[in-house]
Backbone as numpy.savetxt, mean C-alpha at the origin, in Angstrom:
# Nx Ny Nz CAx CAy CAz Cx Cy Cz
-7.23 -3.42 -6.04 -7.91 -3.59 -4.69 -7.98 -2.49 -4.49
-9.18 -2.25 -3.92 -9.94 -0.91 -3.50 -9.99 -1.68 -2.06
-10.12 -2.53 -1.86 -10.14 -2.89 -0.16 -9.12 -2.68 0.99
-9.15 -2.52 2.12 -8.82 -2.39 2.84 -7.67 -3.72 3.35
-6.45 -4.24 3.17 -6.11 -5.46 3.57 -5.41 -5.05 4.87
-5.12 -5.31 5.99 -4.53 -5.92 7.05 -3.20 -6.65 7.35
-2.53 -6.19 7.85 -0.97 -6.52 7.53 -1.14 -7.26 9.12
-0.45 -8.35 9.04 -0.61 -9.47 9.45 1.02 -9.97 10.43
1.83 -9.24 9.52 3.17 -9.11 9.73 3.98 -8.15 9.53
5.17 -7.64 10.14 5.44 -6.13 9.03 5.96 -6.40 7.65
5.91 -5.63 6.81 6.22 -5.49 5.30 6.81 -4.82 4.78
7.87 -5.54 3.59 8.42 -5.09 2.74 7.82 -4.59 1.61
6.68 -3.31 1.14 6.20 -3.55 0.14 6.55 -3.01 -1.32
6.60 -3.44 -2.04 7.38 -3.29 -3.12 6.45 -3.64 -4.77
6.02 -4.25 -4.75 4.29 -5.06 -5.45 3.59 -5.80 -4.66
2.38 -4.97 -5.64 0.89 -5.27 -4.68 -0.04 -6.00 -5.55
-0.61 -7.07 -5.31 -1.30 -7.75 -6.11 -0.49 -8.35 -7.99
0.69 -8.43 -7.82 1.55 -8.51 -8.89 1.25 -7.72 -10.12
0.50 -6.59 -9.94 0.06 -6.00 -11.14 0.94 -4.06 -10.75
0.27 -3.44 -9.25 0.87 -2.37 -8.82 2.68 -2.45 -8.38
2.88 -1.37 -8.90 4.48 -1.32 -9.23 4.41 0.04 -8.47
5.11 0.19 -6.65 6.15 1.48 -6.07 6.86 1.84 -7.01
7.29 2.89 -6.75 8.05 3.85 -7.27 9.38 3.07 -5.71
9.12 3.18 -5.00 10.07 3.12 -3.79 9.04 1.76 -3.19
10.41 0.92 -2.58 9.70 0.05 -1.10 8.70 0.87 0.26
8.35 0.31 0.92 7.80 0.89 1.43 7.35 -0.19 2.92
7.68 -0.02 3.98 7.02 -0.97 5.49 5.85 -0.96 5.89
5.09 -2.01 5.99 3.26 -1.96 6.50 3.96 -2.70 7.69
3.45 -2.39 8.76 3.65 -2.81 9.98 2.54 -3.78 10.33
2.58 -4.67 11.30 1.57 -5.25 11.76 0.65 -4.66 12.38
-0.83 -4.93 11.67 -2.16 -4.50 12.35 -2.45 -2.97 11.21
-1.51 -2.56 10.50 -2.05 -1.33 9.88 -2.71 -2.11 8.21
-3.78 -0.61 7.91 -4.41 -1.63 6.26 -3.78 -0.81 5.32
-3.62 -1.28 4.70 -2.96 -0.77 2.78 -4.01 -0.88 2.14
-4.39 -0.48 1.22 -5.21 0.17 -0.06 -4.22 0.53 -1.31
-4.87 0.04 -2.72 -4.31 0.66 -3.56 -5.38 2.31 -4.06
-5.17 3.25 -4.55 -6.01 4.61 -4.79 -6.08 4.56 -5.94
-6.92 3.89 -6.86 -6.40 3.80 -8.45 -6.26 5.21 -9.06
-7.22 6.13 -8.18 -8.17 7.25 -9.24 -6.03 8.05 -8.89
-5.42 8.13 -7.92 -4.67 8.63 -7.94 -2.72 7.67 -8.12
-3.48 6.24 -8.17 -1.51 5.34 -8.63 -0.87 5.51 -7.35
-1.90 5.29 -6.47 -0.87 5.84 -5.06 -1.49 4.12 -3.99
-0.63 3.77 -3.20 -0.76 3.02 -2.24 -1.01 3.78 -1.13
-1.77 3.23 -0.06 -2.42 4.07 1.12 -1.85 3.61 2.31
-1.33 3.61 3.05 -1.36 2.79 4.39 -1.79 3.84 5.81
-3.08 3.14 6.24 -2.99 3.89 7.22 -2.47 3.32 8.47
-1.96 4.07 8.97 -0.52 3.90 9.93 -1.34 3.66 11.28
-2.42 3.81 11.60 -3.09 3.95 12.83 -3.20 4.82 13.72
-2.40 5.79 14.07 -2.24 6.61 14.53 -2.93 8.18 13.96
-3.97 8.24 12.72 -4.57 8.47 12.40 -4.02 9.78 10.66
-2.73 9.14 11.06 -2.04 8.97 9.55 -2.36 8.59 8.05
-2.55 8.52 7.01 -2.61 7.90 6.29 -1.51 8.10 4.92
-0.35 6.81 5.53 0.90 8.00 3.99 0.30 7.56 3.18
0.57 7.68 2.05 0.61 7.92 0.07 1.84 7.71 -0.43
1.92 6.16 -1.54 3.16 6.18 -1.71 2.78 5.87 -3.18
3.74 6.66 -4.41 3.36 6.28 -5.87 4.24 4.89 -6.08
2.98 4.75 -7.47 3.49 3.80 -8.22 2.48 3.48 -9.40
2.83 2.20 -9.88 2.13 2.18 -11.22 1.69 0.97 -11.63
0.34 0.84 -12.27 -0.36 -0.41 -12.80 0.36 -1.22 -13.47
0.95 -2.14 -14.26 1.45 -2.63 -14.72 1.37 -3.72 -15.90
0.89 -4.04 -16.93 0.71 -5.30 -17.61 2.08 -5.65 -18.51
C-alpha cells in the first residue's frame, strides 16, 4: 500500500491489507490519512496538523 487511505471513522489499526502487522496497535482518527512506507516497514499516519507519526511493523506472509 503506497497510496494514502483516508479513515472514515476512528480506527484501531494492528493489521493493514492482511499482510502488514504493526508491532503495537495505533489509533487513526476520522479524516486522517495513512499508508505503508515499505522502505522503512512503517505505517505512516498524517495527523492533519503537520505531523506524520510513524509506527513500526513488518510484512508477513
